One Martini backbone bead per residue (centre of mass of N, CA, C, O) as a GRO file, in nm:
protein
  231
    1MET     BB    1  10.355  12.932  10.446
    2THR     BB    2  10.299  12.990  10.087
    3LYS     BB    3  10.154  12.711   9.979
    4LEU     BB    4   9.841  12.548   9.937
    5ALA     BB    5   9.717  12.220   9.944
    6ILE     BB    6   9.401  12.087   9.815
    7MET     BB    7   9.260  11.756   9.835
    8GLY     BB    8   9.088  11.513   9.644
    9ALA     BB    9   8.935  11.252   9.460
   10MET     BB   10   8.661  11.395   9.400
   11GLU     BB   11   8.454  11.624   9.285
   12GLU     BB   12   8.259  11.606   9.536
   13GLU     BB   13   8.501  11.694   9.739
   14ILE     BB   14   8.560  11.998   9.601
   15GLU     BB   15   8.302  12.158   9.554
   16PRO     BB   16   8.257  12.266   9.852
   17LEU     BB   17   8.524  12.422   9.846
   18LEU     BB   18   8.495  12.614   9.594
   19SER     BB   19   8.245  12.773   9.716
   20HIS     BB   20   8.445  12.958   9.905
   21PHE     BB   21   8.559  13.074   9.628
   22GLU     BB   22   8.713  13.321   9.427
   23ASN     BB   23   8.874  13.363   9.149
   24VAL     BB   24   8.929  13.108   8.958
   25ASN     BB   25   9.216  12.935   8.841
   26ILE     BB   26   9.269  12.726   8.558
   27VAL     BB   27   9.487  12.441   8.538
   28GLU     BB   28   9.615  12.236   8.286
   29TYR     BB   29   9.746  11.909   8.396
   30ALA     BB   30   9.798  11.586   8.378
   31ASN     BB   31   9.492  11.524   8.319
   32ASN     BB   32   9.412  11.797   8.482
   33LYS     BB   33   9.277  12.013   8.741
   34PHE     BB   34   9.380  12.337   8.870
   35TYR     BB   35   9.285  12.543   9.149
   36GLU     BB   36   9.341  12.884   9.176
   37VAL     BB   37   9.377  13.074   9.484
   38ASN     BB   38   9.298  13.367   9.683
   39TYR     BB   39   9.299  13.368  10.051
   40ASN     BB   40   9.363  13.618  10.235
   41GLY     BB   41   9.671  13.593  10.089
   42LEU     BB   42   9.646  13.289  10.022
   43ASP     BB   43   9.784  13.040   9.842
   44ILE     BB   44   9.581  12.807   9.646
   45VAL     BB   45   9.556  12.455   9.561
   46ILE     BB   46   9.305  12.271   9.383
   47ALA     BB   47   9.224  11.908   9.378
   48TYR     BB   48   9.135  11.620   9.193
   49SER     BB   49   9.268  11.296   9.127
   50LYS     BB   50   9.116  11.059   9.153
   51ILE     BB   51   9.084  10.732   9.202
   52GLY     BB   52   9.345  10.628   9.390
   53LYS     BB   53   9.686  10.588   9.436
   54VAL     BB   54   9.809  10.687   9.172
   55PHE     BB   55   9.655  10.956   9.134
   56ALA     BB   56   9.728  11.071   9.411
   57SER     BB   57  10.034  11.076   9.369
   58LEU     BB   58  10.038  11.256   9.123
   59THR     BB   59   9.891  11.504   9.246
   60ALA     BB   60  10.074  11.558   9.486
   61SER     BB   61  10.337  11.591   9.325
   62THR     BB   62  10.240  11.825   9.146
   63MET     BB   63  10.173  12.030   9.372
   64ILE     BB   64  10.469  12.036   9.473
   65GLU     BB   65  10.653  12.059   9.205
   66LYS     BB   66  10.487  12.263   9.016
   67PHE     BB   67  10.324  12.452   9.249
   68SER     BB   68  10.486  12.480   9.528
   69CYS     BB   69  10.377  12.326   9.761
   70ASP     BB   70  10.421  12.315  10.144
   71THR     BB   71  10.120  12.216  10.198
   72LEU     BB   72   9.882  11.943  10.288
   73LEU     BB   73   9.534  11.888  10.227
   74PHE     BB   74   9.278  11.643  10.298
   75SER     BB   75   8.948  11.597  10.150
   76GLY     BB   76   8.691  11.352  10.255
   77VAL     BB   77   8.593  11.017  10.230
   78ALA     BB   78   8.481  10.726  10.433
   79GLY     BB   79   8.504  10.418  10.579
   80GLY     BB   80   8.380  10.269  10.858
   81ILE     BB   81   8.523  10.047  11.132
   82ASN     BB   82   8.464  10.194  11.367
   83PRO     BB   83   8.182  10.156  11.563
   84GLU     BB   84   8.170  10.472  11.648
   85LEU     BB   85   8.124  10.534  11.353
   86LYS     BB   86   7.933  10.762  11.170
   87ILE     BB   87   7.760  10.914  10.955
   88GLY     BB   88   7.953  11.225  10.923
   89ASP     BB   89   8.192  11.174  11.064
   90LEU     BB   90   8.514  11.269  11.192
   91ILE     BB   91   8.859  11.206  11.068
   92ILE     BB   92   9.188  11.199  11.184
   93ALA     BB   93   9.501  11.127  11.080
   94ASP     BB   94   9.788  10.995  11.239
   95LYS     BB   95   9.786  10.735  11.046
   96LEU     BB   96   9.901  10.536  10.759
   97CYS     BB   97   9.799  10.262  10.535
   98GLN     BB   98   9.847   9.968  10.320
   99HIS     BB   99   9.628   9.701  10.294
  100ASP     BB  100   9.720   9.592   9.981
  101LEU     BB  101  10.011   9.546  10.074
  102ASP     BB  102  10.168   9.224   9.958
  103ILE     BB  103  10.479   9.046  10.082
  104THR     BB  104  10.444   8.790  10.277
  105ALA     BB  105  10.598   8.566  10.111
  106PHE     BB  106  10.884   8.721  10.221
  107GLY     BB  107  10.829   8.793  10.543
  108HIS     BB  108  10.647   9.036  10.543
  109PRO     BB  109  10.444   9.262  10.640
  110ASN     BB  110  10.175   9.410  10.612
  111GLY     BB  111  10.235   9.712  10.429
  112TYR     BB  112  10.531   9.616  10.336
  113VAL     BB  113  10.840   9.752  10.205
  114PRO     BB  114  11.140   9.789  10.122
  115GLY     BB  115  11.204  10.127  10.229
  116GLY     BB  116  10.960  10.130  10.402
  117LYS     BB  117  10.639  10.159  10.577
  118VAL     BB  118  10.352  10.090  10.731
  119PHE     BB  119  10.358  10.377  10.874
  120VAL     BB  120  10.234  10.713  10.826
  121GLU     BB  121  10.276  11.019  10.961
  122THR     BB  122  10.139  11.298  11.052
  123ASN     BB  123  10.115  11.626  11.129
  124GLU     BB  124  10.105  11.749  11.444
  125ASN     BB  125  10.043  12.050  11.407
  126LEU     BB  126   9.792  12.013  11.225
  127ARG     BB  127   9.632  11.847  11.428
  128ASN     BB  128   9.623  12.062  11.653
  129ILE     BB  129   9.474  12.274  11.490
  130ALA     BB  130   9.224  12.101  11.431
  131LYS     BB  131   9.146  12.060  11.731
  132LYS     BB  132   9.110  12.357  11.798
  133VAL     BB  133   8.887  12.411  11.593
  134ALA     BB  134   8.690  12.202  11.703
  135ASN     BB  135   8.658  12.323  11.986
  136GLU     BB  136   8.567  12.617  11.895
  137ASN     BB  137   8.318  12.470  11.701
  138ASN     BB  138   8.194  12.208  11.812
  139ILE     BB  139   8.359  11.964  11.683
  140SER     BB  140   8.342  11.630  11.607
  141VAL     BB  141   8.651  11.437  11.652
  142ILE     BB  142   8.871  11.187  11.543
  143GLU     BB  143   9.160  10.993  11.607
  144GLY     BB  144   9.332  10.786  11.353
  145THR     BB  145   9.345  10.506  11.153
  146ILE     BB  146   9.421  10.486  10.802
  147ALA     BB  147   9.317  10.282  10.532
  148THR     BB  148   9.462  10.190  10.213
  149GLY     BB  149   9.303  10.105   9.888
  150ASP     BB  150   9.226   9.948   9.561
  151GLN     BB  151   8.929   9.929   9.719
  152PHE     BB  152   8.595   9.866   9.777
  153VAL     BB  153   8.490   9.800  10.094
  154HIS     BB  154   8.210   9.539  10.170
  155SER     BB  155   8.336   9.321  10.356
  156VAL     BB  156   8.360   9.177  10.656
  157GLU     BB  157   8.627   9.022  10.624
  158ARG     BB  158   8.804   9.258  10.529
  159LYS     BB  159   8.751   9.446  10.758
  160GLU     BB  160   8.863   9.259  10.983
  161PHE     BB  161   9.147   9.234  10.873
  162ILE     BB  162   9.218   9.539  10.890
  163GLN     BB  163   9.156   9.578  11.187
  164ASN     BB  164   9.353   9.353  11.295
  165THR     BB  165   9.622   9.438  11.143
  166PHE     BB  166   9.597   9.787  11.182
  167ASN     BB  167   9.389   9.926  11.365
  168ALA     BB  168   9.156  10.049  11.204
  169ASP     BB  169   8.897  10.311  11.149
  170ALA     BB  170   8.945  10.360  10.832
  171LEU     BB  171   8.851  10.373  10.476
  172GLU     BB  172   9.038  10.411  10.164
  173MET     BB  173   9.207  10.526   9.829
  174GLU     BB  174   9.464  10.764   9.907
  175GLY     BB  175   9.616  10.863  10.171
  176ALA     BB  176   9.886  10.689  10.186
  177SER     BB  177  10.006  10.795   9.919
  178VAL     BB  178  10.024  11.088  10.009
  179ALA     BB  179  10.202  11.029  10.253
  180VAL     BB  180  10.449  10.921  10.103
  181VAL     BB  181  10.508  11.175   9.941
  182CYS     BB  182  10.531  11.383  10.174
  183ASP     BB  183  10.745  11.236  10.337
  184ALA     BB  184  10.968  11.232  10.112
  185LEU     BB  185  10.931  11.571  10.070
  186ASN     BB  186  10.879  11.728  10.338
  187ILE     BB  187  10.552  11.756  10.372
  188PRO     BB  188  10.312  11.884  10.534
  189PHE     BB  189  10.028  11.682  10.652
  190PHE     BB  190   9.661  11.623  10.606
  191ILE     BB  191   9.391  11.391  10.701
  192LEU     BB  192   9.047  11.415  10.607
  193ARG     BB  193   8.742  11.244  10.712
  194ALA     BB  194   8.418  11.148  10.614
  195ILE     BB  195   8.156  10.949  10.680
  196SER     BB  196   7.971  10.755  10.419
  197ASP     BB  197   8.032  10.464  10.536
  198THR     BB  198   8.008  10.131  10.626
  199ALA     BB  199   8.210   9.865  10.527
  200ASP     BB  200   7.947   9.649  10.561
  201MET     BB  201   7.783   9.763  10.353
  202ASP     BB  202   7.589   9.781  10.098
  203ALA     BB  203   7.672   9.922   9.790
  204GLY     BB  204   7.352   9.979   9.718
  205PHE     BB  205   7.337  10.208   9.868
  206ASP     BB  206   7.311  10.564   9.906
  207PHE     BB  207   7.604  10.697   9.849
  208ASP     BB  208   7.559  10.977   9.716
  209GLU     BB  209   7.414  11.110   9.950
  210PHE     BB  210   7.648  11.075  10.164
  211LEU     BB  211   7.874  11.202  10.005
  212LYS     BB  212   7.774  11.494  10.003
  213SER     BB  213   7.742  11.547  10.310
  214SER     BB  214   8.031  11.454  10.395
  215ALA     BB  215   8.197  11.641  10.210
  216LYS     BB  216   8.092  11.898  10.345
  217ASN     BB  217   8.196  11.849  10.627
  218SER     BB  218   8.494  11.842  10.546
  219ALA     BB  219   8.518  12.117  10.397
  220ASP     BB  220   8.424  12.309  10.625
  221TYR     BB  221   8.656  12.229  10.816
  222ILE     BB  222   8.896  12.300  10.636
  223VAL     BB  223   8.836  12.606  10.618
  224LYS     BB  224   8.877  12.656  10.922
  225ILE     BB  225   9.173  12.568  10.917
  226VAL     BB  226   9.273  12.778  10.716
  227ASP     BB  227   9.203  13.022  10.888
  228GLN     BB  228   9.407  12.945  11.111
  229LEU     BB  229   9.667  12.930  10.931
  230ASN     BB  230   9.614  13.250  10.832
  231LYS     BB  231   9.682  13.417  11.110
   0.00000   0.00000   0.00000
């Protein structure tokens, strides 16, 4: 690994990450800001993409192609649909899918388009490092399937559809698109999410409060993983 990309979707997801680093150089490109740091000799580029699959794809591609990052970590929050997941819990994606990708009218399964695949798997080595870090730091984390779509899911019906169709444990709006980009460009990648809400909650609850605390949980764990990668 010569240069590491760390991304989130929202400013709130990378703020707790940036607080760990000094001497940050900001590069403005493609209507976004990219934060370059050197951390104990390792070059890192940090960015938040903005919400959704298109912005996430753009940002991941930019970090790989323009900034020459050769490994990508994603830190952020997600809605839990596995009933065992509570607010603040951490989940590592072993694979990701796009729950809103639907050409079933042509006889294809949900989440599939010709030339693609329903599930994209994350890098096993990065997952193993993350689990080692979790064990050493007594951090509780589960491994599971994360479903991505361009919608904030808060209906029980939609949640049940996604759970039944993809056997998903958590929901968010960026991970699978980052997975598609990294998979196509042969970039090892890792998606970590902390649960900020459970997907059947009323969206009127205090999301901002849980967003902050969950984003910090995810960011603090990511930094411990970076320390391990940099040994």
